[in-house]
N, CA, C and O atoms as a GROMACS GRO file, in nm:
protein
  404
    1MET      N    1  13.838  -2.057   0.220
    1MET     CA    2  13.932  -1.963   0.191
    1MET      C    3  13.843  -1.884   0.132
    1MET      O    4  13.825  -1.771   0.178
    2ASN      N    5  13.753  -1.939  -0.006
    2ASN     CA    6  13.696  -1.859  -0.121
    2ASN      C    7  13.574  -1.799  -0.035
    2ASN      O    8  13.532  -1.683  -0.041
    3ARG      N    9  13.544  -1.868   0.018
    3ARG     CA   10  13.408  -1.783   0.145
    3ARG      C   11  13.418  -1.693   0.191
    3ARG      O   12  13.339  -1.601   0.170
    4GLN      N   13  13.542  -1.680   0.292
    4GLN     CA   14  13.617  -1.587   0.388
    4GLN      C   15  13.680  -1.451   0.245
    4GLN      O   16  13.733  -1.348   0.284
    5VAL      N   17  13.669  -1.466   0.161
    5VAL     CA   18  13.696  -1.383   0.050
    5VAL      C   19  13.579  -1.321   0.003
    5VAL      O   20  13.584  -1.213  -0.056
    6ILE      N   21  13.462  -1.387   0.027
    6ILE     CA   22  13.349  -1.308  -0.032
    6ILE      C   23  13.293  -1.272   0.049
    6ILE      O   24  13.192  -1.216   0.007
    7LEU      N   25  13.302  -1.270   0.217
    7LEU     CA   26  13.228  -1.232   0.306
    7LEU      C   27  13.285  -1.104   0.307
    7LEU      O   28  13.240  -0.991   0.286
    8ASN      N   29  13.411  -1.153   0.341
    8ASN     CA   30  13.447  -0.996   0.398
    8ASN      C   31  13.458  -0.873   0.364
    8ASN      O   32  13.484  -0.773   0.431
    9PRO      N   33  13.423  -0.896   0.193
    9PRO     CA   34  13.384  -0.708   0.133
    9PRO      C   35  13.231  -0.704   0.184
    9PRO      O   36  13.166  -0.615   0.240
   10ILE      N   37  13.205  -0.809   0.151
   10ILE     CA   38  13.033  -0.777   0.211
   10ILE      C   39  13.012  -0.726   0.378
   10ILE      O   40  12.930  -0.644   0.421
   11ILE      N   41  13.088  -0.783   0.432
   11ILE     CA   42  13.107  -0.718   0.631
   11ILE      C   43  13.108  -0.572   0.616
   11ILE      O   44  13.040  -0.478   0.659
   12ILE      N   45  13.208  -0.586   0.543
   12ILE     CA   46  13.260  -0.443   0.563
   12ILE      C   47  13.175  -0.358   0.494
   12ILE      O   48  13.172  -0.257   0.563
   13GLY      N   49  13.102  -0.342   0.394
   13GLY     CA   50  13.036  -0.281   0.305
   13GLY      C   51  12.877  -0.255   0.400
   13GLY      O   52  12.806  -0.155   0.392
   14VAL      N   53  12.862  -0.337   0.458
   14VAL     CA   54  12.736  -0.334   0.552
   14VAL      C   55  12.765  -0.197   0.660
   14VAL      O   56  12.707  -0.092   0.687
   15LEU      N   57  12.907  -0.274   0.708
   15LEU     CA   58  12.951  -0.188   0.853
   15LEU      C   59  12.932  -0.056   0.789
   15LEU      O   60  12.850   0.016   0.846
   16ILE      N   61  13.001   0.000   0.666
   16ILE     CA   62  12.996   0.134   0.623
   16ILE      C   63  12.919   0.214   0.574
   16ILE      O   64  12.928   0.335   0.557
   17ALA      N   65  12.794   0.099   0.535
   17ALA     CA   66  12.650   0.109   0.519
   17ALA      C   67  12.564   0.232   0.659
   17ALA      O   68  12.509   0.339   0.681
   18ALA      N   69  12.612   0.112   0.709
   18ALA     CA   70  12.564   0.110   0.901
   18ALA      C   71  12.641   0.256   0.965
   18ALA      O   72  12.582   0.310   1.058
   19LEU      N   73  12.759   0.313   0.920
   19LEU     CA   74  12.757   0.414   1.014
   19LEU      C   75  12.754   0.524   0.895
   19LEU      O   76  12.782   0.638   0.932
   20LEU      N   77  12.718   0.501   0.728
   20LEU     CA   78  12.731   0.672   0.691
   20LEU      C   79  12.521   0.687   0.662
   20LEU      O   80  12.452   0.773   0.606
   21MET      N   81  12.491   0.569   0.726
   21MET     CA   82  12.299   0.593   0.710
   21MET      C   83  12.275   0.700   0.790
   21MET      O   84  12.322   0.720   0.902
   22PRO      N   85  12.167   0.798   0.704
   22PRO     CA   86  12.130   0.873   0.778
   22PRO      C   87  12.033   0.895   0.899
   22PRO      O   88  11.920   0.848   0.886
   23VAL      N   89  12.061   0.954   1.002
   23VAL     CA   90  11.983   0.968   1.122
   23VAL      C   91  11.821   0.904   1.085
   23VAL      O   92  11.753   0.811   1.128
   24SER      N   93  11.803   1.011   0.981
   24SER     CA   94  11.673   1.008   0.997
   24SER      C   95  11.580   0.897   0.950
   24SER      O   96  11.457   0.909   0.953
   25VAL      N   97  11.676   0.735   0.885
   25VAL     CA   98  11.614   0.636   0.902
   25VAL      C   99  11.640   0.504   0.995
   25VAL      O  100  11.623   0.384   0.977
   26GLN      N  101  11.699   0.596   1.122
   26GLN     CA  102  11.722   0.467   1.193
   26GLN      C  103  11.570   0.467   1.293
   26GLN      O  104  11.501   0.568   1.279
   27ALA      N  105  11.532   0.386   1.365
   27ALA     CA  106  11.493   0.376   1.409
   27ALA      C  107  11.420   0.472   1.516
   27ALA      O  108  11.502   0.521   1.594
   28GLN      N  109  11.292   0.511   1.540
   28GLN     CA  110  11.223   0.646   1.663
   28GLN      C  111  11.169   0.548   1.738
   28GLN      O  112  11.106   0.445   1.718
   29TRP      N  113  11.229   0.633   1.868
   29TRP     CA  114  11.140   0.585   2.014
   29TRP      C  115  11.036   0.667   2.072
   29TRP      O  116  11.035   0.788   2.051
   30THR      N  117  10.968   0.622   2.129
   30THR     CA  118  10.870   0.680   2.157
   30THR      C  119  10.866   0.805   2.258
   30THR      O  120  10.867   0.741   2.363
   31VAL      N  121  10.862   0.919   2.290
   31VAL     CA  122  10.933   0.962   2.402
   31VAL      C  123  10.798   1.060   2.474
   31VAL      O  124  10.710   1.124   2.417
   32PHE      N  125  10.817   1.044   2.581
   32PHE     CA  126  10.717   1.108   2.689
   32PHE      C  127  10.789   1.250   2.733
   32PHE      O  128  10.902   1.250   2.782
   33ASP      N  129  10.722   1.357   2.714
   33ASP     CA  130  10.796   1.469   2.777
   33ASP      C  131  10.683   1.509   2.855
   33ASP      O  132  10.579   1.549   2.802
   34PRO      N  133  10.706   1.497   3.028
   34PRO     CA  134  10.637   1.514   3.125
   34PRO      C  135  10.538   1.662   3.110
   34PRO      O  136  10.420   1.684   3.134
   35THR      N  137  10.653   1.750   3.058
   35THR     CA  138  10.643   1.878   3.086
   35THR      C  139  10.469   1.943   2.990
   35THR      O  140  10.368   1.998   3.034
   36ASN      N  141  10.513   1.896   2.844
   36ASN     CA  142  10.397   1.886   2.765
   36ASN      C  143  10.251   1.819   2.759
   36ASN      O  144  10.144   1.858   2.713
   37TYR      N  145  10.285   1.718   2.816
   37TYR     CA  146  10.234   1.645   2.859
   37TYR      C  147  10.117   1.757   2.994
   37TYR      O  148   9.997   1.782   2.999
   38GLY      N  149  10.198   1.782   3.052
   38GLY     CA  150  10.090   1.839   3.172
   38GLY      C  151  10.010   2.006   3.122
   38GLY      O  152   9.892   2.040   3.127
   39LEU      N  153  10.131   2.081   3.075
   39LEU     CA  154  10.041   2.181   2.950
   39LEU      C  155   9.944   2.156   2.878
   39LEU      O  156   9.848   2.233   2.874
   40GLN      N  157   9.949   2.035   2.803
   40GLN     CA  158   9.828   2.004   2.769
   40GLN      C  159   9.695   1.993   2.851
   40GLN      O  160   9.584   2.043   2.833
   41LEU      N  161   9.752   1.898   2.960
   41LEU     CA  162   9.622   1.862   3.046
   41LEU      C  163   9.576   1.973   3.111
   41LEU      O  164   9.458   1.966   3.144
   42LYS      N  165   9.648   2.094   3.144
   42LYS     CA  166   9.614   2.219   3.168
   42LYS      C  167   9.508   2.299   3.058
   42LYS      O  168   9.406   2.368   3.065
   43LYS      N  169   9.608   2.239   2.942
   43LYS     CA  170   9.444   2.342   2.802
   43LYS      C  171   9.317   2.258   2.885
   43LYS      O  172   9.214   2.272   2.949
   44GLN      N  173   9.390   2.183   2.842
   44GLN     CA  174   9.213   2.084   2.823
   44GLN      C  175   9.098   2.127   3.007
   44GLN      O  176   8.980   2.157   3.026
   45VAL      N  177   9.204   2.108   3.086
   45VAL     CA  178   9.086   2.178   3.201
   45VAL      C  179   9.062   2.310   3.212
   45VAL      O  180   8.974   2.351   3.287
   46GLN      N  181   9.146   2.401   3.130
   46GLN     CA  182   9.089   2.546   3.110
   46GLN      C  183   8.957   2.523   2.998
   46GLN      O  184   8.844   2.567   3.018
   47GLU      N  185   8.993   2.457   2.896
   47GLU     CA  186   8.860   2.436   2.777
   47GLU      C  187   8.779   2.358   2.854
   47GLU      O  188   8.670   2.383   2.804
   48ILE      N  189   8.752   2.255   2.969
   48ILE     CA  190   8.630   2.232   3.007
   48ILE      C  191   8.565   2.326   3.055
   48ILE      O  192   8.453   2.346   3.009
   49ASN      N  193   8.639   2.444   3.204
   49ASN     CA  194   8.631   2.543   3.292
   49ASN      C  195   8.524   2.637   3.183
   49ASN      O  196   8.405   2.657   3.203
   50ARG      N  197   8.600   2.681   3.074
   50ARG     CA  198   8.530   2.747   2.972
   50ARG      C  199   8.372   2.670   2.957
   50ARG      O  200   8.276   2.716   3.020
   51TRP      N  201   8.358   2.562   2.879
   51TRP     CA  202   8.241   2.547   2.863
   51TRP      C  203   8.175   2.493   2.979
   51TRP      O  204   8.058   2.482   2.943
   52ILE      N  205   8.190   2.436   3.151
   52ILE     CA  206   8.096   2.454   3.268
   52ILE      C  207   8.074   2.638   3.220
   52ILE      O  208   7.963   2.670   3.176
   53GLU      N  209   8.165   2.727   3.230
   53GLU     CA  210   8.087   2.840   3.276
   53GLU      C  211   7.999   2.872   3.196
   53GLU      O  212   7.885   2.887   3.240
   54THR      N  213   8.033   2.895   3.018
   54THR     CA  214   7.905   2.869   2.903
   54THR      C  215   7.763   2.809   2.947
   54THR      O  216   7.655   2.859   2.915
   55VAL      N  217   7.780   2.700   3.024
   55VAL     CA  218   7.680   2.627   3.008
   55VAL      C  219   7.589   2.698   3.156
   55VAL      O  220   7.467   2.711   3.145
   56ASN      N  221   7.646   2.732   3.260
   56ASN     CA  222   7.576   2.813   3.385
   56ASN      C  223   7.577   2.923   3.317
   56ASN      O  224   7.470   2.980   3.339
   57GLN      N  225   7.625   2.968   3.263
   57GLN     CA  226   7.583   3.105   3.187
   57GLN      C  227   7.454   3.135   3.160
   57GLN      O  228   7.389   3.220   3.220
   58TYR      N  229   7.400   3.040   3.034
   58TYR     CA  230   7.254   3.025   2.944
   58TYR      C  231   7.208   2.922   3.063
   58TYR      O  232   7.127   2.872   2.984
   59THR      N  233   7.192   2.865   3.153
   59THR     CA  234   7.104   2.810   3.265
   59THR      C  235   7.057   2.943   3.344
   59THR      O  236   6.945   2.966   3.390
   60ARG      N  237   7.172   3.026   3.347
   60ARG     CA  238   7.145   3.197   3.454
   60ARG      C  239   7.010   3.248   3.333
   60ARG      O  240   6.904   3.281   3.386
   61MET      N  241   7.013   3.252   3.235
   61MET     CA  242   6.935   3.330   3.148
   61MET      C  243   6.830   3.262   3.140
   61MET      O  244   6.721   3.319   3.148
   62TYR      N  245   6.842   3.082   3.114
   62TYR     CA  246   6.664   3.051   3.080
   62TYR      C  247   6.626   3.061   3.247
   62TYR      O  248   6.516   3.114   3.268
   63GLU      N  249   6.682   3.029   3.336
   63GLU     CA  250   6.611   3.100   3.489
   63GLU      C  251   6.558   3.240   3.447
   63GLU      O  252   6.447   3.265   3.400
   64ASN      N  253   6.644   3.314   3.470
   64ASN     CA  254   6.574   3.420   3.433
   64ASN      C  255   6.461   3.424   3.298
   64ASN      O  256   6.353   3.473   3.330
   65ALA      N  257   6.468   3.399   3.217
   65ALA     CA  258   6.351   3.402   3.122
   65ALA      C  259   6.217   3.369   3.166
   65ALA      O  260   6.104   3.405   3.131
   66VAL      N  261   6.283   3.255   3.287
   66VAL     CA  262   6.136   3.140   3.312
   66VAL      C  263   6.059   3.229   3.451
   66VAL      O  264   5.940   3.209   3.473
   67GLY      N  265   6.136   3.322   3.534
   67GLY     CA  266   6.105   3.383   3.627
   67GLY      C  267   6.016   3.545   3.573
   67GLY      O  268   5.922   3.594   3.636
   68GLN      N  269   6.048   3.577   3.504
   68GLN     CA  270   6.010   3.660   3.452
   68GLN      C  271   5.895   3.658   3.378
   68GLN      O  272   5.810   3.746   3.364
   69LEU      N  273   5.903   3.506   3.314
   69LEU     CA  274   5.782   3.479   3.275
   69LEU      C  275   5.629   3.478   3.355
   69LEU      O  276   5.521   3.529   3.326
   70THR      N  277   5.677   3.388   3.474
   70THR     CA  278   5.567   3.337   3.572
   70THR      C  279   5.552   3.400   3.713
   70THR      O  280   5.499   3.380   3.822
   71ASN      N  281   5.657   3.520   3.624
   71ASN     CA  282   5.624   3.664   3.793
   71ASN      C  283   5.491   3.702   3.765
   71ASN      O  284   5.458   3.730   3.649
   72LEU      N  285   5.425   3.706   3.842
   72LEU     CA  286   5.248   3.804   3.916
   72LEU      C  287   5.304   3.924   3.876
   72LEU      O  288   5.220   3.987   3.811
   73LYS      N  289   5.427   3.996   3.887
   73LYS     CA  290   5.411   4.124   3.849
   73LYS      C  291   5.414   4.168   3.704
   73LYS      O  292   5.380   4.275   3.653
   74GLY      N  293   5.480   4.014   3.631
   74GLY     CA  294   5.487   4.061   3.482
   74GLY      C  295   5.390   4.030   3.435
   74GLY      O  296   5.353   4.091   3.335
   75ILE      N  297   5.319   3.934   3.484
   75ILE     CA  298   5.191   3.858   3.422
   75ILE      C  299   5.085   3.961   3.450
   75ILE      O  300   5.016   3.968   3.348
   76LEU      N  301   5.035   4.052   3.549
   76LEU     CA  302   4.928   4.150   3.647
   76LEU      C  303   5.006   4.281   3.504
   76LEU      O  304   4.942   4.368   3.443
   77ARG      N  305   5.108   4.260   3.495
   77ARG     CA  306   5.120   4.430   3.388
   77ARG      C  307   5.104   4.405   3.224
   77ARG      O  308   5.095   4.491   3.136
   78THR      N  309   5.105   4.268   3.211
   78THR     CA  310   5.079   4.244   3.041
   78THR      C  311   4.898   4.226   3.073
   78THR      O  312   4.828   4.271   2.982
   79ALA      N  313   4.841   4.179   3.164
   79ALA     CA  314   4.698   4.187   3.181
   79ALA      C  315   4.666   4.361   3.148
   79ALA      O  316   4.606   4.414   3.054
   80ASP      N  317   4.708   4.399   3.224
   80ASP     CA  318   4.691   4.586   3.251
   80ASP      C  319   4.693   4.626   3.116
   80ASP      O  320   4.584   4.667   3.077
   81GLU      N  321   4.788   4.627   3.029
   81GLU     CA  322   4.798   4.650   2.887
   81GLU      C  323   4.730   4.647   2.804
   81GLU      O  324   4.706   4.732   2.719
   82LEU      N  325   4.668   4.486   2.830
   82LEU     CA  326   4.572   4.426   2.725
   82LEU      C  327   4.430   4.486   2.776
   82LEU      O  328   4.351   4.502   2.683
   83LEU      N  329   4.386   4.519   2.887
   83LEU     CA  330   4.252   4.545   2.934
   83LEU      C  331   4.293   4.734   2.881
   83LEU      O  332   4.238   4.764   2.775
   84SER      N  333   4.356   4.817   2.929
   84SER     CA  334   4.391   4.923   2.908
   84SER      C  335   4.351   4.933   2.708
   84SER      O  336   4.246   4.990   2.678
   85GLN      N  337   4.419   4.891   2.621
   85GLN     CA  338   4.390   4.892   2.475
   85GLN      C  339   4.247   4.892   2.443
   85GLN      O  340   4.183   4.979   2.384
   86ASP      N  341   4.203   4.775   2.493
   86ASP     CA  342   4.052   4.678   2.517
   86ASP      C  343   3.960   4.802   2.551
   86ASP      O  344   3.873   4.844   2.475
   87LYS      N  345   4.002   4.872   2.712
   87LYS     CA  346   3.904   4.976   2.704
   87LYS      C  347   3.915   5.115   2.600
   87LYS      O  348   3.816   5.183   2.575
   88ARG      N  349   4.041   5.142   2.548
   88ARG     CA  350   4.081   5.270   2.435
   88ARG      C  351   3.983   5.202   2.284
   88ARG      O  352   3.930   5.274   2.199
   89LEU      N  353   3.981   5.054   2.286
   89LEU     CA  354   3.937   5.041   2.150
   89LEU      C  355   3.763   5.044   2.163
   89LEU      O  356   3.691   5.044   2.064
   90ARG      N  357   3.718   5.046   2.286
   90ARG     CA  358   3.555   5.030   2.273
   90ARG      C  359   3.508   5.187   2.318
   90ARG      O  360   3.397   5.240   2.311
   91SER      N  361   3.632   5.238   2.365
   91SER     CA  362   3.560   5.393   2.379
   91SER      C  363   3.586   5.445   2.242
   91SER      O  364   3.518   5.544   2.218
   92LEU      N  365   3.670   5.406   2.141
   92LEU     CA  366   3.664   5.500   1.991
   92LEU      C  367   3.546   5.414   1.958
   92LEU      O  368   3.457   5.486   1.913
   93MET      N  369   3.507   5.271   1.965
   93MET     CA  370   3.402   5.256   1.924
   93MET      C  371   3.272   5.323   1.914
   93MET      O  372   3.208   5.352   1.813
   94SER      N  373   3.240   5.344   2.068
   94SER     CA  374   3.163   5.389   2.093
   94SER      C  375   3.113   5.554   2.038
   94SER      O  376   3.007   5.591   1.987
   95ASN      N  377   3.236   5.628   2.073
   95ASN     CA  378   3.262   5.736   2.000
   95ASN      C  379   3.206   5.742   1.839
   95ASN      O  380   3.119   5.812   1.787
   96TRP      N  381   3.280   5.656   1.794
   96TRP     CA  382   3.199   5.653   1.610
   96TRP      C  383   3.074   5.589   1.585
   96TRP      O  384   3.023   5.599   1.473
   97GLY      N  385   3.004   5.503   1.705
   97GLY     CA  386   2.844   5.499   1.692
   97GLY      C  387   2.791   5.666   1.770
   97GLY      O  388   2.689   5.716   1.721
   98GLN      N  389   2.843   5.724   1.856
   98GLN     CA  390   2.761   5.798   1.858
   98GLN      C  391   2.779   5.904   1.781
   98GLN      O  392   2.712   6.004   1.809
   99VAL      N  393   2.865   5.910   1.677
   99VAL     CA  394   2.862   6.036   1.591
   99VAL      C  395   2.792   5.998   1.471
   99VAL      O  396   2.771   6.092   1.396
  100ILE      N  397   2.745   5.873   1.429
  100ILE     CA  398   2.705   5.836   1.361
  100ILE      C  399   2.567   5.814   1.361
  100ILE      O  400   2.511   5.833   1.253
  101ARG      N  401   2.490   5.774   1.466
  101ARG     CA  402   2.348   5.817   1.543
  101ARG      C  403   2.328   5.983   1.495
  101ARG      O  404   2.231   6.047   1.534
   0.00000   0.00000   0.00000
C-alpha cells in the first residue's frame, strides 16, 4: 500500500504533464511534400536550361570570332589596309627626300 500511495501521484503528474506539454516539444515527423518537390525540380530544370543557353551563346560568339579571324576576306582586308598605309608612308618619305635634295 505504501508503494501504491507513492506511485499514484507520480503517474497522475506524468499524465498531466504529457497533456499540458506544448506541441513544439513533441517529436516532429519528416514530411514529404510532392507539390513542393515538383516545384523545386522544375526550378532546377529551368536553371539548367538557362546555363545551357548561356554556354550556347558564348559558343556562338567564339565560333563567330574564329570565323572572322580566319575568313579570307577579313585577312585580305587587313593586308590591304596595311599595304596602303605602307604605300602612303613611302610616298611621304619620298616627297621629303625630294624636298631636301
